[in-house]
C-alpha positions in Angstrom: -0.3 -1.0 46.4 3.0 -0.3 44.6 2.6 2.0 41.6 3.4 0.8 38.1 6.7 2.3 36.9 5.9 5.0 34.4 8.4 3.7 31.9 6.2 0.6 31.4 3.1 2.5 30.3 2.4 2.8 26.6 4.6 0.0 25.4 5.2 -3.7 25.4 7.8 -5.3 27.7 9.2 -8.6 28.7 9.2 -10.1 32.2 12.9 -9.3 32.5 12.2 -5.6 31.6 9.4 -5.5 34.1 11.7 -6.8 36.8 14.4 -4.3 35.9 11.8 -1.6 36.3 10.9 -2.9 39.8 7.8 -5.0 39.0 7.8 -8.4 40.7 6.6 -11.7 39.1 3.6 -11.7 41.4 2.6 -8.2 40.3 2.7 -9.3 36.7 0.0 -11.9 37.5 -2.3 -9.2 38.8 -5.2 -7.4 37.1 -3.0 -4.4 36.2 -1.0 -6.3 33.6 -2.0 -8.5 30.6 0.0 -10.5 28.1 0.3 -9.5 24.5 2.0 -12.7 23.6 3.5 -15.4 25.8 6.5 -13.7 27.4 5.5 -10.1 26.5 3.3 -7.9 28.6 1.5 -4.5 28.6 -0.3 -2.6 31.3 -4.1 -2.9 31.1 -4.2 0.9 30.6 -2.1 0.6 27.5 -4.3 -0.1 24.4 -3.4 -3.1 22.3 -2.8 -1.5 19.0 -1.2 -2.9 15.8 1.9 -0.8 16.6 2.1 -2.4 20.1 1.6 -5.9 18.7 4.4 -5.5 16.2 6.9 -4.1 18.8 5.9 -6.9 21.2 6.5 -9.6 18.6 10.0 -8.2 17.8 10.9 -8.9 21.5 10.4 -12.6 21.2 11.5 -13.3 17.6 15.1 -14.0 16.4 17.3 -11.0 16.0 17.2 -11.2 12.2 13.4 -11.3 12.1 11.8 -8.6 9.9 8.2 -7.7 9.1 7.2 -9.2 5.7 4.3 -9.8 3.4 1.2 -7.7 4.0 2.4 -6.7 7.5 5.4 -5.0 5.9 3.2 -3.1 3.5 0.9 -2.0 6.4 3.9 -0.9 8.6 5.2 1.2 5.7 1.9 3.1 5.7 -0.6 1.6 3.3 -3.9 0.5 4.9 -4.4 -2.8 3.1 -5.2 -6.4 4.1 -5.7 -7.7 7.6 -3.6 -6.5 10.6 -3.8 -10.0 12.1 -1.9 -12.2 11.9 1.5 -10.4 11.8 3.9 -11.8 9.2 7.6 -12.0 9.9 10.5 -13.6 8.0 13.7 -15.0 9.5 16.6 -17.1 8.4 17.1 -18.3 12.0 16.1 -21.9 12.8 14.8 -21.1 16.2 11.2 -22.2 16.6 8.8 -19.5 17.8 5.1 -20.1 17.8 2.6 -17.6 19.0 -1.1 -17.0 18.2 -1.4 -14.1 15.9 2.2 -14.3 14.4 3.2 -16.2 11.2 6.9 -16.8 10.9 8.2 -17.5 7.4 11.5 -19.4 7.3 14.1 -18.2 4.8 17.3 -19.9 3.8 19.2 -16.9 2.5 20.4 -13.9 4.5 17.6 -11.3 4.8 18.1 -7.6 3.9 15.8 -5.3 5.9 15.1 -1.6 6.4 14.6 0.0 9.8 11.2 1.6 9.6 10.0 3.4 12.7 12.4 1.4 14.7 11.3 -2.0 13.4 13.1 -4.2 10.9 11.1 -4.5 7.7 12.0 -6.6 4.6 13.0 -4.4 1.6 10.2 -3.0 -0.5 11.1 -4.9 -3.7 11.2 -8.2 -1.8 7.9 -7.3 -0.1 6.3 -6.7 -3.5 7.2 -10.3 -4.5 6.3 -11.8 -1.2 2.9 -10.2 -0.9 2.0 -11.5 -4.4 1.3 -14.8 -2.7 -1.5 -13.2 -0.7 -3.2 -10.7 -3.0 -4.6 -10.7 -6.5 -3.2 -8.8 -9.5 -5.3 -5.7 -8.9 -4.3 -5.4 -5.3 -0.7 -6.0 -6.1 -0.8 -3.1 -8.6 -2.2 -0.9 -5.9 0.7 -1.9 -3.6 3.4 -1.5 -6.3 2.1 1.9 -7.3 2.1 3.0 -3.7 5.5 1.6 -2.8 7.0 3.5 -5.8 5.0 6.7 -5.3 6.2 6.9 -1.6 9.8 6.2 -2.5 10.1 2.9 -0.7 11.6 1.5 -3.8 12.7 2.7 -7.2 10.5 1.6 -10.1 13.3 0.0 -12.1 14.7 -1.7 -9.0 11.2 -3.2 -8.3 11.0 -4.5 -11.9 14.5 -5.9 -11.9 14.0 -7.7 -8.6 10.9 -9.4 -9.9 12.7 -10.5 -13.0 15.9 -11.7 -11.3 14.6 -13.5 -8.2 13.0 -16.9 -8.0 10.7 -16.7 -5.0 7.2 -17.7 -4.1 4.9 -15.1 -5.8 7.4 -14.1 -8.5 5.1 -15.2 -11.4 2.4 -12.7 -10.3 5.0 -10.1 -9.5 6.5 -10.4 -13.0 3.0 -10.1 -14.5 2.1 -6.9 -12.5 5.5 -5.2 -12.3 5.4 -3.8 -15.9 2.1 -2.1 -15.1 3.4 -0.3 -12.0 4.0 3.4 -12.6 5.6 6.4 -10.8 3.5 9.4 -9.6 0.3 7.4 -8.9 -1.3 9.5 -6.2 -4.0 7.2 -4.9 -5.2 3.6 -4.9 -8.3 4.7 -6.8 -6.0 5.8 -9.7 -4.5 2.3 -9.5 -8.0 0.8 -9.7 -9.0 2.8 -12.7 -5.7 1.9 -14.4 -6.4 -1.8 -13.7 -9.9 -1.6 -15.1 -8.6 -0.1 -18.3 -5.8 -2.7 -18.5 -8.3 -5.6 -17.9 -10.4 -4.2 -20.7 -7.3 -4.3 -22.9 -7.5 -0.6 -23.8 -4.5 1.7 -24.2 -2.9 2.7 -20.9 -3.1 6.3 -19.7 -0.2 7.9 -18.0 -0.6 9.2 -14.4 -0.2 12.8 -13.3 0.9 14.3 -16.6 1.5 18.1 -16.6 -0.9 19.9 -19.0 0.0 23.3 -20.5 -1.9 25.7 -22.7 -0.8 27.0 -26.2 1.6 29.4 -24.5 3.3 26.7 -22.4 1.6 27.9 -19.2 0.9 25.1 -16.8 -2.9 24.5 -16.4 -3.1 21.3 -14.4 -1.7 17.9 -13.6 -4.1 15.4 -15.1 -4.8 12.4 -12.9 -4.7 9.9 -15.8 -4.0 11.2 -19.2 -4.0 10.2 -22.9 -1.8 12.9 -24.3 -2.2 12.0 -27.9 -6.0 12.0 -27.7 -6.2 14.9 -25.3 -8.3 12.9 -22.8 -8.1 13.4 -19.0 -9.6 10.9 -16.5 -10.3 12.5 -13.1 -11.8 11.1 -10.0 -14.2 13.3 -8.1 -12.9 13.3 -4.5 -10.2 10.6 -4.5 -7.6 12.9 -3.0 -9.6 14.5 -0.2 -12.9 15.4 1.3 -13.9 18.3 -0.9 -15.3 21.4 0.6 -17.1 24.1 -1.4 -13.9 26.0 -2.1 -12.1 22.9 -3.4 -15.1 21.9 -5.5 -15.2 25.4 -7.1 -11.5 25.1 -7.9 -12.1 21.7 -9.5 -15.0 23.0 -11.6 -12.9 25.9 -12.9 -10.0 23.7 -13.6 -12.1 21.3 -15.7 -13.8 24.2 -17.6 -10.3 25.5 -18.5 -9.2 22.0 -19.7 -12.3 21.6 -21.8 -11.8 25.1 -23.3 -8.4 24.0 -24.4 -9.9 21.0 -26.2 -9.4 18.3 -23.6 -12.0 15.7 -23.1 -12.5 15.3 -19.3 -14.0 12.0 -17.9 -15.0 12.3 -14.2 -15.1 9.1 -12.2 -17.0 9.0 -8.8 -17.0 6.5 -6.1 -20.4 5.2 -7.2 -19.0 4.4 -10.7 -17.0 1.6 -9.1 -20.2 -0.3 -8.6 -20.4 -0.8 -12.4 -16.7 -1.0 -13.4 -17.5 -2.2 -17.0 -19.1 1.2 -17.6 -15.8 2.9 -16.7 -14.1 1.0 -19.4 -16.8 1.8 -21.9 -16.7 5.5 -21.1 -13.0 5.6 -21.6 -13.4 3.6 -24.9 -16.1 5.9 -26.2 -14.0 9.0 -25.4 -11.0 7.4 -27.2 -13.2 6.6 -30.3 -14.4 10.2 -30.4 -10.7 11.2 -30.6 -9.8 8.9 -33.4 -9.1 5.6 -31.6 -9.7 2.6 -33.9 -8.8 -0.3 -31.6 -11.0 -3.0 -30.3 -13.9 -2.7 -27.9 -13.4 -3.2 -24.2 -12.4 -6.9 -23.8 -14.7 -7.5 -20.7 -17.7 -6.3 -22.7 -16.9 -7.6 -26.2 
């Protein structure tokens, strides 16, 4: 039996590429090969991953096709939404229909970035496009993440949402003003959304905190500077070992010694999100806040 050319392992390839590598059409019909999509193959020893499906789809789509919507967000690195179907956008009129691929037809020329060798629609455009598929809270997560990881500048994201007239733009315009820089995790985005939904004042993410001598003490996860309140999540950055937990305890003790009120949110707290809003409200009241009670519990 003729060996499979090594250059075909670990990737997707067309029938033409297989022939160029020395594989006959009859060999392709054998048990050692399987189709990813009609016209694109892999060896059966090659796992069918999301990465492979994306690169396989590019081979059969128009040359201007670019990953879009939730698929573009996932390809950039945020684990959100379903991996199937894959979403692509194109301005080409060629009709391509494959199970597991959704092709969005666009009239205007598309601008894309090359991310890990695959065309992906720009991050600001993706923020608007994905607004058709997710709710406000999920969109805030995505916006915070895109800005934090420098896929798009915050002001550019907001400007795009204001200037463009695309599907999803109404939700994008509603959420874009809430997006912030320096948000380190989706859990921070979730807490910020809970506070926003309760119509409480918005904390600022990752604010440097210094002591009376100007010495840096910590970067607070979510901070009310005027009220000296810090909202921290227990374990949202990493799995905490004993050494890390000890550092966190000492850090919080120092913040409290400097007069900061520290609110610690754990994963379990998200089972009763209204209580998160109430805890923030009560801490604000202790520090002189005279605004209304949390809207969701009023």
